[in-house]
N, C-alpha and C positions, 0 to 999 in steps of 0.2 A: 500495501501499500503506500502510495505517496500521497502527496497534501494537496486538496485536491483547488482546484482557482474557480472561486465561483463565478460566475456571471450574471447578468442581469434576468429580471423573470420578463421573457420577452417574447413571452407567447399567452396570451388568455390566460388557456389554463398553467393557472402557477398550482407547479403540485415539486415538490423539495425533492429533490436527485438526491438517492442515498446510495450507497455503498453493501449491496448485501454482503456481509464478514461468511460467517457460517449459517448453518441451520440448525434451529433451534430444538433438540428430542421432544416437549413438550407439544400438546397440541393445543391450541388454543385456550380451550376450558380450563385446561390444566395451568397454563399460563394467566386464565383469570382469576383461576383461584389463588395464586399466589402474587398478587398487585396488592404492595401495601403503600400505605400515604406515610410515609416517611417526613418527619417534620426534624432539621437539623436540632443542633444544638445552639445557635443562635438565632431558629425562628425561621429558616430557608426552608420550604417545601417542595415535595418530588414526588410524583407516582413510581413506584422502583418495582424492579421483577427481578429478583436475587435467582443466578443461574450459573452455576459450574460445570455445565458440560463441557464449554469450550472455555478458554482460558483467555478474554475478549469481554471488550465493558462499552456498550454503544450509550452516549446521552445523545437527548433534542431537545434543545428549552426554547424559548421565543421570549421577548417583549413584545409589548404593549407598543405600537405606533404605524410601525413600517412606513410606507412609502406618505402617506396620510399627514405623514407629521413634514413631510420636505416643502418645506418655499413654495408658495399655489405658482412666482413664476419663476420659479428655480427647479424642477423637476428632476430626480435623481441624486438626490442629496443621499438620501438613504441606500439606493444599489454603490454609490462611489466611496462611502464609510466602510461596507461589507465585503469589498474591494481594496480597502485600504489596512483592516484591522488585524492583517496576519503578514503586513508591509513593516515588521518590528517594531517593537514594545518594548519595556521596560530598557533593561540595559545590551539587550541588540537589537543589531541592527538588522534588516532585510533579508542581507546571504547569509547571516548567524542563523537566525530565527527560523528560513528554511534551513538549515542546514540541520538546527536539531529533530523539526520534524521526521526528515526525510531518514536520517540514524535511526533513528525510533520505531518508526513505522506507524506516525500518529497520523491517522486522517479529522483535519481540524476546518469547519470552512463556516461562512456566514452569506445571508441571504436576505433583500427588503423585497418584500410582497407587500400587497394592497394593505394589508390592518397590521402587520405583525414585523419586527426584528426577529429573524433565526438563524439559530447555531446551530452544529452537526460534531461531535466528537467522537472519534475512534479510538480504540488503542487496545493493545494487548495488557493482560491485567498489572504486568511485570513493568511498566511505562506506565504507570496509571496517574503520580505524583509529578513526573514529567509533562504531563499530557496535561493535567489539570492547572499545571503553573504556567505552562504557554498559556491557556489560556485567560486566565487571569493578566497575565501580562497585557495578551491582546484586549480585554475589556476595559480596563480600569490603566491604563498606560500606553496605549494608540502614538506612534511620532508623529504621522502626516508629513516626512521628510518631505520639501518642496521636490526633490528629486523624483522619491517613488510616487508622488502625487503628480506629479505632470507624466508618468510612465504610463501609470493604471491608467490615465485619463485621457491617452493618446488609445489605448487599448479598448476601452469601452466605448469612445464615439468611432473606433474603427469598426466593432458591432454596429452600433447605429447605422454606419454609412450603409454594410452592407444590406442593413432591413430597412433603406432606402428603396432596393430592389429588390424586395421578398415578397410577394403577392399575401403570404400569409400574415407577415408583421404586417403586413401596410392593413391587409382585412380582420385582425386584432385590434390595433388602432383605431382604426375607423370605429369599427364596431364600440368601445369603450364611450367614445365620443359620442355616435348617436345614441347609446342607452343612457350616459350620465351629465353631456354635454361636459362646458371648460370650465365650467364655474362650482364643479366638486373632484373633490381630490378622485376618485374613482374616474373620471373621464379624461385624465393626464396621464403618460406616459411612465410607469414605477421607473424604466432605465432611462427616462428622460430624454432631449432629445439634443443635436445637435448644438443649437442655439443655448441653450438650459448647463449645459452638462461646462462647455468652455468655461462660462462665466464661472462657475464652483469655486468658493476660495478657502481656504482652509480653516479658516475659523468660523465657517459657517461646517463643515467638515464636523468641527471640536464643540460648536455648541447642538448640533443634532447629540452627539454621544453621550452630552451632558443632558441634556432632555429628555432623551427616548432608554437608554440603560440605567435601568434603575428598580431596587428589591421588588414595588409595590406590584407590577404587571407582570413578573416572572412567572412562567410555569417549564417546569421540569419533569422530564421521563430518559430514566434509566434502566437500562437492562443490562445484565452482566455477572461475573464471579465477584462481586467484592460485597464484601456485607456490612448492614446496616449503617453498624459505629461508624466504619472505615470512612464511609459514603459519606453520611452526615461530616464530616470533618472534610472534606475535601470538597465540598458544598460551598462551605463556610469560610475556607481559605480560597475559592473559586470567587464567588459573586457576595462577599462577607462587602468588602471592604468598594462596592457598589452604592449610589446615593441611597438614600431612602423610599426618595417617593419621585417617579416622572414628574415633568413639568410638562403637558402634550398640550396641543392643541385641540379644542375639540370636533369634533366632526359629525354631522346631522347623517338621517338616515333622508333617505334619496328612496323614487318611485324610481324605476328604469321608464322612460320612454314606451308610450303605447303604441303597440304596434297598428297598424303596418304603415314601413317607414323601407325604404330603398337607397341605399348611398353606390356609385359607383368610381371608381379610382383607375384612371387610365394608365396602362400596364405592359410596354411591348415583351409578354412574353408567350412561351406558345401553350401554356397550359390556366386557363381561367381559374382562381378562385374564390369558389360562395363561402362566407363567412354567415351563421343567419343565427336567429334568439329571442329572447322576448324577455317579459319580468317571469319571474321564478318564485321559488319557495328558502325562505329565511330557514333557518337549521333551525327556531325553537318552536316554527311553525307545526301543533299538533299534529296534523295531514301531513309533513314532513317523508315519513316513509315514502305513504300511497304516490305521493308525488315520486318517490326514486323509483320504487319499482316499476310504475307506468312508462317514466322514461327509458326505464333499463329495456322496456318492452317498445318502442319507437325507436329509438336512438343507442342504446347504450349494450347494447346485446352483443357487440361485433359482426360476423358472421349470422348470427339469427335474429337483427334488429328487424322493424321492419322497416327504414330507411336503407338498410342494405338491399333488402330482399328488390326492392321500390326500381333503386337508382343502382344496382346495379349489378344484381341476378336477373331481372328482368327486362334492365334496357340498356344494361352495360354501358352508362351514360360516366360512368365513376368509376375508377380501385376501389376505394374506401369515400366511405360519409359516417359520419358516427357525431353524437347528441349527447351533451351530460349535465346536470345541472351544476351550478356553478354558485355559491351561497361566501358573504364576507360579512362580517359584520353588521353594516350600515347599508345592504340591502342583498338582493340577490336575482339572480338571470338562469333561463336555460341558453346553453350556444348551443350551436352545432357546427362544422365545415366539412367544405369536401370542395375537389379538384376536378374540374371536366375540360375539354374540348370550348374555344371562345364557338366555336358555330355552334355549340350541345346547351350552351351555358343557356340560353331560357326555357329550354325542354328539362333541362335539370331543374332550374328551380319551379318548373312547373309539378314536375312531379314530386318534390319536397313540401311543397305546397297542398298537394292535391294529399298527400299523404299526412301533414299533420291535421290539414283537417278533417280527412276521415276518422284517425284519432280522437279528436274533438267531440265529433260530434256522435260515435258512437263508441269510445271508449276499447278499452280490449276484451278478449273471449274468455270464459274463463280457465279455457288449455292456454292460454299467453299467459292468462296470470300466473295457473302451476307452476310453468316451468321454469316464469321467470324466479318466483320466489324457493324453487328446488336450487336454480341455478346460484340465487344469491348469498342462500345458506351455505352450501357448500364449498364456495371460493372464499370461505371466512378465514375457513383453517389455511389458503394460501395465499392469502397476504398475511398473515402475522407467521409466515414460517423460517424468519429468520429474525436474530436482536435487533437488526436496523429496522427494517418492518413495525415488527413489536412497539419497539422506540416510538417510532412517528406517530402510530398509530395511535399510543397512549395521551402524546403530545395533543395531536388532533381531537382528541375525547374534552380531552381540558378546557381546550379554546373555545370548541362549539359547547362547550358548561353541558356537560354532559355525564351521570352517576360515573363512576372507578366500579362498580361492577357492569358497566355499560357490554365490554365485551359477552356476558353470561345473560343479558338479555337481547341482544341486539337480535340471532334470530326468529325469537320467541314474535318478535314486533314487527318480524318482517312478516310473519307465519298469518299476521292477527289481518292484515291487512283482504281489506272484504273485494268483491267485486263491485260492488256500488260505491265505496270512497276510489278505487280507481281509479272510472270513470267519471267521479267528481273533479278529479286530480287532472285528467284529460281538459276533459269540458274550460279548468279555470288557467289551465297553463296555454294551450292551444287554439282557444275561442277566437282570439281575437287577430292570429295571423301570425307574423314574423317580421324582425325588422333583418334587413339583409342586407348585406354589405358585398360589391361584385369588385374585384382588382382583377383587371386585363385587358385583353382586345377588342376590339367589335364596340366600341359604345351605344351606340342605338339600340343594342341588347340590353340595355341598362336602362336608357332614357325613357321607356314604357314598360308599362303591365308585362309582365312574362307574359300573358295568356296570347298578348297582341302578337299579329307576326311581323316581324322586322320587313320595311322597306323591301320594295322589289328593287335588284340589281339593276343598274343601269345599261 
């Protein structure tokens, strides 16, 4: 293992990339039975699974804030901070810091998502003291040396330049603008723009660290070969020196734009990208699980989904098509994506709209509901089969404000979804139609309703 260099949240579907260290031998239910609510001597809390199957430790943690705490006129500050925290801290310069990580096979990474500033730490059991100490230095005494800042800034801006020619990146960014506008943090690019990143100054990076990295919003999940007493001491040494309270700017709740709406971005690329979506379900919504299950049927079930069958198998319009729920602290959307030939973009959008309308009007069948439940329950064990995956899940459950025994309850919640609940969720999700963003050639196909015929060739 080597130290991973964390990039920006460059795609809408924000998922933290983790290293699958080694499989846990326990099943998900066994893991659930061992989840402890640990409180360190200094009062730092963590969800903890002690597992000595392999001599490894995985920790996931998050501070409230993320990209929502970027200045309105300078999106990308949190992302730049995430890329710089491991570029020298304490008494170590950037080169020495990375040599220490590499020598001990320690993986350390940071990521600024929409609502959270997240971090990951992986290590062999024998290297835990050094790993936690390097993390402590990163969080409490980052250097932000001008040479390092300019080097990382150049890397970030290189990625942003690539994004200007990436249809998927352009579609994702435009979808957020359409859904949330430019007056809410969710409507701004989390990784910044070429203009904003170029203007970020070191005092703004330091101010972000001071305001965001604090103990009162900290959530931690640890899985691995360490006893509770030792872990408590490590957590105190690592996070105990952080400020007690964050100074976060308030973020208002926001309702996504109402469908139907359509936007087009011209780009001379071989394949047209279509991103579509609309208002979704908050994680706290009592009907969330019904929405989660019916969404799996429409577009989240891979080769078995309705959209895949209609768009790929039946019509051969695209290689893949997917759709998923995306919930945030202050809003929620569903979002899908596909790519197709420019001359078949209108046909593809028609097929997607038709299937979405059919699901809204009719809902799923009992057979589809039963099969979706069976898949979602059976996939739970695979979703938690490594220490990294389990730590990530335990952190996400905390961020979603779920109970510590959620793993045990989850399959029963899936099973409890009725056909009427699934149909009601489908109607609420998709009856209004879609927000659609098209990136590619042939702007005439996007300038008119998808059902209209394109103008005749001269």
